C-alpha positions, 0 to 999 in steps of 0.5 A: 256042690255048691263050693261058692256057698260051702265056702261061705258057710266056712267063713262065717264058723271061722270068723272070716279066715279061710285058707286054700290048704282048707279048700284042697283038703275039703276039695274045692279048686282054689280057683273059687277064692280068686273069684271071691277076691275079684268079687270083692268077697274076699282080699288075700292077706298072705299067700293061701290066706283069705279074709273076709270084710266082716274078717277080723286082722288077727296079727298072730294068726297071720304072722304064724301062717305066714311063719310056720317055724315061729312059735310066740315066746317071752311076753308074747306068750304070756299075753297069748296065755293069758298070763298078762294084760300087757300088751306087748309093742313088739312081737317076741317069737323064737326059731331054731339056728339056721331058720332063716327069714326071706325078709326080717318082719317087722316089729318082731324080736326073734330069738334064736335056740338049739334044735334040740331045745326049741318044741320045749315047751311048745303048746297050742292056744288061741287068740283073742279071735279065737284062732289057734297059734303055737306058743311056749307055755309059762314053764319055758318061758319062765326058763327062757327068761331065767336063762337070759336074765341080764338081757330082760327088764328087771321089773318084768322079770321079778313079776313072772318069776313071782306070779308062778306061784300063783298060776292055777295051771302050773307044772312043777315037774314041767318046768324042771323038765325043761329047765333040765333039757336046758342045762338051767336046772341049778339056776330054775331051782334057785329061783324058785325057792327064793319065791317058795320061801 
């Protein structure tokens, strides 16, 4: 098997991104990645993550590759879900209490939640560069925003709650399941009744 050719073919298919774990899964020795870095074909952007010259720098994918337990939330989740076209200035991510970042990432708002609700509403979506990332669903994001209404920008909050009524993929059942698990079912019901009146 011509490992170098296999890597180059995969780079064309993946938009110029390859990981060491992908190579290991295909029985390609990772030394070939190091050789391609020395040759200038690849650039190492994080441990185990490489991008070619033709590759596109995808902040969201790279961030989540480095911090696998971080789930995009709040305005960042809404942007990635395509609900809003406003690009957030900072990334919002949620992790469970007790999770430690070795070094606090710059330009990232970190939200901590109990482990019991950490995985509620996690869905996979694709970035604008077609890379997979984990985000909270619109329903989970809506519950988070209602739970922390006082900390939200008022205009963003009102727009978020009102726009849910027009969201094509809305799932009222999932919304109330998540709200119940978070202990805010009555508050969510009250907000939704205002919207649907």
